[in-house]
C-alpha positions as CSV (number, residue, x, y, z in Angstrom):
1,M,-138.9,85.6,79.2
2,E,-139.4,89.4,78.8
3,Q,-142.2,90.9,80.9
4,V,-144.3,94.1,80.5
5,D,-146.3,95.9,83.2
6,V,-148.8,98.7,82.8
7,I,-148.9,101.6,85.3
8,I,-152.0,103.8,85.5
9,P,-152.4,106.8,87.8
10,A,-156.1,107.1,88.6
11,Y,-158.3,109.7,90.2
12,K,-162.1,109.3,90.4
13,P,-162.1,106.4,88.0
14,D,-165.3,105.7,86.1
15,Q,-166.7,103.2,83.7
16,K,-164.1,104.1,81.1
17,F,-161.4,102.9,83.5
18,L,-163.1,99.5,83.7
19,T,-163.2,99.3,79.9
20,L,-159.5,100.1,79.8
21,I,-158.7,97.3,82.3
22,D,-160.8,94.8,80.3
23,K,-159.1,95.8,77.0
24,L,-155.6,95.4,78.7
25,T,-156.5,91.9,79.8
26,H,-157.2,90.9,76.1
27,Q,-153.9,92.0,74.5
28,S,-152.0,89.8,72.1
29,V,-149.0,90.1,74.3
30,P,-150.0,89.2,77.9
31,I,-149.4,91.8,80.6
32,N,-147.6,90.6,83.6
33,Q,-149.2,93.1,86.1
34,I,-151.3,96.3,86.1
35,I,-150.3,98.7,88.7
36,V,-152.9,101.4,89.6
37,M,-151.6,104.4,91.6
38,N,-155.0,105.7,92.8
39,T,-155.5,109.1,94.4
40,E,-158.1,109.0,97.2
41,Q,-159.2,105.5,98.1
42,K,-162.9,106.4,98.6
43,Y,-163.4,107.1,94.8
44,F,-161.9,103.8,93.8
45,D,-163.9,101.9,96.4
46,R,-167.1,103.6,95.2
47,L,-166.4,102.3,91.7
48,V,-165.8,98.7,92.5
49,Y,-168.1,98.3,95.5
50,G,-170.5,95.4,95.0
51,T,-168.6,94.1,92.0
52,S,-166.3,91.1,91.5
53,F,-163.5,93.4,90.2
54,S,-160.8,92.0,92.5
55,K,-161.6,88.4,91.7
56,E,-161.8,89.0,88.0
57,H,-158.6,91.0,87.8
58,H,-156.1,89.2,90.0
59,K,-153.1,90.7,88.1
60,I,-154.0,94.2,89.4
61,M,-152.1,95.9,92.2
62,V,-153.8,99.0,93.6
63,R,-151.8,101.5,95.7
64,H,-153.7,104.4,97.3
65,L,-152.4,107.9,98.0
66,S,-153.9,111.2,99.1
67,K,-154.4,114.0,96.7
68,R,-151.8,116.0,98.5
69,E,-149.2,113.3,97.8
70,F,-149.9,113.0,94.1
71,D,-147.3,114.4,91.7
72,H,-147.1,113.6,88.0
73,G,-143.5,112.6,88.1
74,R,-143.0,111.2,91.6
75,T,-146.2,109.1,91.6
76,R,-145.3,107.5,88.3
77,N,-141.8,106.8,89.6
78,Q,-143.3,105.1,92.7
79,G,-145.4,103.0,90.3
80,V,-142.3,101.9,88.5
81,K,-140.7,100.8,91.7
82,Y,-143.5,98.2,92.2
83,S,-142.6,96.7,88.8
84,E,-139.8,94.3,88.1
85,A,-140.7,94.0,84.4
86,D,-138.2,94.6,81.5
87,Y,-140.7,97.1,80.0
88,F,-143.5,99.1,81.4
89,I,-146.3,101.1,79.8
90,M,-147.6,104.4,81.3
91,M,-151.3,105.0,80.6
92,T,-154.0,107.4,81.8
93,Q,-157.4,106.1,83.1
94,D,-159.3,107.5,80.1
95,A,-157.2,106.0,77.2
96,I,-158.8,103.0,75.6
97,P,-156.8,100.6,73.4
98,A,-158.2,100.5,69.9
99,D,-157.4,96.8,69.4
100,A,-155.6,93.8,70.9
101,Y,-152.3,94.8,69.4
102,M,-151.5,98.0,71.2
103,V,-148.9,96.4,73.5
104,E,-147.4,94.3,70.8
105,Q,-146.9,97.4,68.5
106,L,-145.3,99.4,71.3
107,L,-142.9,96.6,72.2
108,A,-141.9,96.2,68.5
109,K,-140.6,99.7,68.6
110,L,-139.1,99.5,72.1
111,R,-137.0,96.4,71.4
112,Q,-135.1,98.3,68.7
113,E,-131.6,99.4,69.6
114,K,-131.3,102.6,71.7
115,V,-135.0,103.3,71.9
116,A,-135.8,104.7,75.3
117,A,-139.6,105.2,74.9
118,A,-142.3,104.5,72.4
119,Y,-145.6,106.3,72.5
120,A,-149.0,105.4,70.9
121,R,-151.2,107.2,68.4
122,Q,-154.2,108.9,70.0
123,L,-157.4,108.7,68.0
124,P,-160.4,110.9,68.6
125,D,-163.5,109.6,70.3
126,E,-166.5,109.2,68.1
127,K,-168.4,112.2,69.5
128,C,-165.6,114.7,69.8
129,S,-165.6,118.1,68.0
130,E,-164.0,118.7,64.6
131,E,-161.4,120.9,66.3
132,E,-160.3,118.1,68.6
133,R,-160.3,115.6,65.6
134,Y,-157.9,118.0,63.8
135,A,-155.7,118.3,66.9
136,R,-155.4,114.6,67.3
137,H,-154.3,114.2,63.7
138,F,-151.9,117.1,63.9
139,N,-150.1,115.7,67.0
140,Y,-150.6,112.0,66.1
141,P,-150.3,111.5,62.4
142,P,-150.8,108.0,60.7
143,E,-147.0,107.6,60.0
144,S,-144.6,106.2,62.6
145,R,-141.3,108.0,63.2
146,M,-138.1,107.6,65.1
147,K,-136.7,110.8,66.7
148,D,-133.2,111.5,68.0
149,Q,-130.6,114.2,68.2
150,K,-130.2,114.6,64.5
151,D,-133.9,115.7,64.2
152,L,-133.5,118.7,66.5
153,P,-132.7,121.2,63.8
154,D,-135.8,120.2,61.8
155,L,-138.3,119.2,64.5
156,G,-137.2,121.4,67.4
157,I,-139.3,120.8,70.5
158,K,-141.3,118.1,68.7
159,T,-138.3,115.9,68.9
160,F,-139.1,115.5,72.6
161,F,-142.8,115.0,72.1
162,C,-144.0,111.9,74.0
163,S,-147.2,111.3,75.9
164,N,-147.9,109.3,79.0
165,V,-151.5,108.9,77.9
166,C,-149.9,105.7,76.4
167,A,-146.1,105.3,76.3
168,A,-143.9,102.3,76.8
169,Y,-140.4,102.5,78.4
170,N,-137.3,100.4,78.5
171,R,-136.7,99.8,82.2
172,K,-132.9,99.6,82.1
173,I,-132.6,102.9,80.2
174,F,-135.3,104.5,82.5
175,D,-133.3,103.6,85.6
176,S,-130.0,104.7,84.1
177,L,-131.5,108.1,83.4
178,G,-133.0,108.6,86.8
179,G,-136.6,108.2,85.8
180,F,-139.1,111.0,85.6
181,V,-138.4,114.4,87.2
182,K,-139.7,114.0,90.7
183,H,-141.7,117.2,91.1
184,T,-143.5,118.7,88.1
185,I,-146.9,120.1,87.4
186,F,-146.9,118.9,83.8
187,N,-144.8,117.5,81.0
188,E,-143.0,114.7,83.0
189,D,-143.1,112.6,79.7
190,M,-141.5,115.3,77.5
191,L,-138.9,116.1,80.2
192,Y,-137.8,112.5,80.3
193,A,-137.8,112.3,76.5
194,A,-135.6,115.3,76.3
195,K,-133.2,113.8,78.8
196,A,-133.1,110.5,76.8
197,V,-132.5,112.2,73.4
198,E,-129.7,114.4,74.9
199,A,-128.1,111.2,76.3
200,G,-128.1,109.7,72.7
201,Y,-131.3,107.6,72.8
202,T,-134.2,107.5,70.5
203,I,-137.9,108.3,71.0
204,A,-140.3,106.2,68.8
205,Y,-143.7,107.3,67.7
206,A,-145.6,104.0,67.1
207,A,-148.6,105.0,64.9
208,D,-149.8,101.4,64.7
209,A,-150.2,101.3,68.5
210,Q,-153.5,103.1,68.9
211,V,-155.7,104.3,71.8
212,Y,-158.9,106.3,71.8
213,H,-158.3,109.5,73.8
214,S,-159.6,113.0,73.2
215,H,-161.2,115.9,75.2
216,D,-163.5,118.7,74.3
217,Y,-162.3,121.2,77.0
218,T,-164.1,124.5,77.7
219,N,-162.2,127.7,77.1
220,R,-161.8,128.0,80.9
221,Q,-160.3,124.5,81.1
222,Q,-157.9,125.3,78.3
223,F,-156.8,128.4,80.1
224,H,-156.0,126.5,83.3
225,R,-154.3,123.6,81.5
226,N,-152.1,126.0,79.5
227,F,-151.2,128.0,82.5
228,D,-149.8,124.8,84.0
229,L,-148.1,124.1,80.8
230,G,-146.4,127.5,80.9
231,V,-145.4,126.9,84.6
232,S,-143.7,123.6,83.6
233,Q,-141.8,125.3,80.8
234,A,-140.7,128.1,83.1
235,D,-139.4,125.6,85.6
236,H,-137.4,123.7,83.0
237,P,-135.6,126.3,80.8
238,E,-132.8,123.7,80.2
239,V,-135.3,122.1,77.7
240,F,-137.9,124.7,76.7
241,A,-135.7,127.8,76.5
242,K,-133.6,126.1,73.9
243,Y,-136.5,124.8,71.9
244,P,-139.6,127.1,72.2
245,S,-143.0,125.6,71.5
246,E,-144.9,128.7,70.5
247,S,-144.4,128.2,66.7
248,E,-145.9,124.7,66.8
249,G,-149.0,126.2,68.5
250,F,-149.4,128.9,65.9
251,R,-148.9,126.4,63.1
252,M,-151.7,124.2,64.5
253,V,-154.1,127.1,64.7
254,K,-153.3,128.2,61.2
255,G,-153.9,124.7,59.9
256,L,-157.1,124.3,61.9
257,V,-158.6,127.4,60.4
258,A,-157.8,126.3,56.9
259,H,-159.2,122.8,57.7
260,L,-162.5,124.3,59.0
261,K,-162.8,126.4,55.8
262,E,-162.3,123.3,53.7
263,K,-164.9,121.5,55.7
264,K,-167.3,124.4,55.2
265,L,-167.4,125.0,59.0
266,K,-166.4,128.7,58.9
267,R,-168.8,129.4,61.7
268,R,-166.5,127.6,64.1
269,I,-163.5,129.8,63.3
270,P,-164.4,132.6,65.8
271,H,-164.7,130.0,68.6
272,V,-161.3,128.5,67.5
273,L,-159.6,132.0,67.6
274,W,-161.1,132.8,71.0
275,Q,-160.1,129.4,72.5
276,S,-156.6,129.9,71.1
277,A,-156.4,133.2,72.8
278,C,-157.4,131.6,76.1
279,K,-154.8,128.9,75.6
280,Y,-152.1,131.4,74.7
281,G,-153.0,133.8,77.5
282,G,-152.9,131.0,80.1
283,Y,-149.6,129.8,78.7
284,L,-147.9,133.3,78.8
285,L,-149.1,133.9,82.3
286,G,-147.8,130.5,83.4
287,K,-144.4,131.2,81.9
288,N,-144.3,134.3,84.0
289,Y,-145.9,132.9,87.1
290,R,-143.0,134.1,89.3
291,K,-144.0,137.7,88.7
292,L,-147.6,137.1,89.8
293,P,-149.1,137.2,93.3
294,R,-149.6,133.7,94.8
295,R,-153.3,134.4,95.1
296,L,-153.5,135.0,91.4
297,V,-151.4,131.9,90.6
298,M,-153.8,129.8,92.7
299,S,-156.8,131.1,90.8
300,M,-155.2,130.2,87.4
301,T,-153.8,126.7,88.0
302,S,-155.7,123.5,87.5
303,D,-153.7,121.8,90.2
304,R,-153.9,123.8,93.4
305,T,-152.3,121.0,95.5
306,Y,-149.1,121.2,93.4
307,W,-148.4,124.5,95.0
308,M,-149.0,123.2,98.5
309,R,-146.4,120.4,98.3
């Protein structure tokens, strides 16, 4: 019988993490094991102290590591090594399944021939901003899609779009392709998807598999995140030099401005333009990080420990 595991990197988990675990234990397709790769044990212990977490969730394996040891690619690869399942699902600690069929819908796509990975649709949280709602819809539309090499001329970099906020993987294909890149500040999911597509496999977007996941980042946070995004693209020109992502960003901003006008929220447009400038400025600086003093790089990144490994 086929088995599926869920792997969750965690850092300072909160109540939302406990909600995620509860939702995962009530899926229509039973999960064999939940593997938590937790950074800094003290934060996890603080969350579950005095509770019956361990007794209630006996299918959970928790592995602790230090912040200095964490890496987006390597840590996830380590989590996969603890799994013997045919399929595994990568999730983040703040993604909440929208219903009991998330796993079932992901596996329906993943079982199709030559599908290496299938990622879920991300829905906005109830209280998030109109800008974030638009961004969720822009990146995660209601229609499912299969993406492979023939889509590159039309979709470009979007062919490789895949998100480990919630994405399922075929273990046999994953192992044959060498897993995630072992040291990366960002984009381990897209880098794997690019490798899979170039090897002749398909990436599936499963719009019927849904999770609630959105953020209202400040301009400062957007700058730091996009700096790291630029760094990851600079470090992997084999993917991002061939298929630049700038045009997608400009297309989203243009669409968002039109959307706000339609919604009679024109007063939000200056904020959108300023935030877009922060994002693009961080991204450009990240792409050119090799030309910058290390002191400046350390002030711009959102992951200082990445540069110390």
